[in-house]
Each structure stands twice: as structure tokens, then as C-alpha cells.
N, C-alpha and C positions, 0 to 999 in steps of 0.2 A: 216147669214152663219153659219153653224155648226162649233162647235169648234173641234179642233184636240185634242187627248189625248197626253200624254207625249211621246209616241212612233211615233206620227205623223199619227195615223190611225183614220178613221172615220167609224161609224157603219151605215151600209146601210141595209134596209129591202130587203129580197130576194123575188121577185115577180114570177119568173119562174125558173125551174131547169136549171142549167148550170155547165159546167166543167171548172175548172181553176186549172192549174198546176198538172193535173192528178187525181184531186179529184172532185167528184160530190157534188154540193151544192143544197139542196132541200128547198123549201118553209117552210117545217117543222122546219128547223134550225133557222127560224125567221130572224136573222140578220148576216152579215158578216163584219169583220173589214178589210178595205182596205186602202192603201195609195191613195191620190187623183189622182196620175198618173195612177193607175190601173182601175179607174172607168169609163172613158170616153166611151169606147166600150161597156161595160156592160149596162151603163145608155142609150146609143143610141139604143140598141137592146131591151130595156124593161126587162132585166133580173133582174136588181136591181132598187130600188127606190132612191130618193134623201136622203141624209144623215138626220138622225133624228135631229131635233132642240132641244137643251137642254133648259129647262126653266132657265130664269135669275132670281136668287134670289134677291128679293128687300128687303132692310133694312127697318124696321119699324121706324117711326119718332122718334127721340130722342135716338136712339141707335147708338153707334159707334163701329167700329172694332178696 
């Protein structure tokens, strides 16, 4: 599952133009940060993609934090 940032938002890729809260979002904008509760309808209609997966940083052997 994609991780939430400190404000609780997830970055989703924009697949098709759509209007949200009186503003148009275009695929040229690349991503949009949304709360998980805002995404269901846009995902279902194919306007946005699933949240980007952040790579997990792995520690090298012998290193400690």
C-alpha cells in the first residue's frame, strides 16, 4: 500500500482531465495529492490511477541507524 505523507495525502497520477472543487486537473499536471476518502469515485471512473508506490530503502549489511 502507498504511504501517506504527514498531511494524510497520497499522490495519484492523472489519467484523464476532470474537475474537482471548481478547478480542472489535466494529465499534463502529472499527479494530484488527495485524501484517501476523495479517491474512490475518481478511481472508479478512470480519471486517476492508483497511488504511486514509494520504494522501500533497504539498509546495507552491517549498517545500523
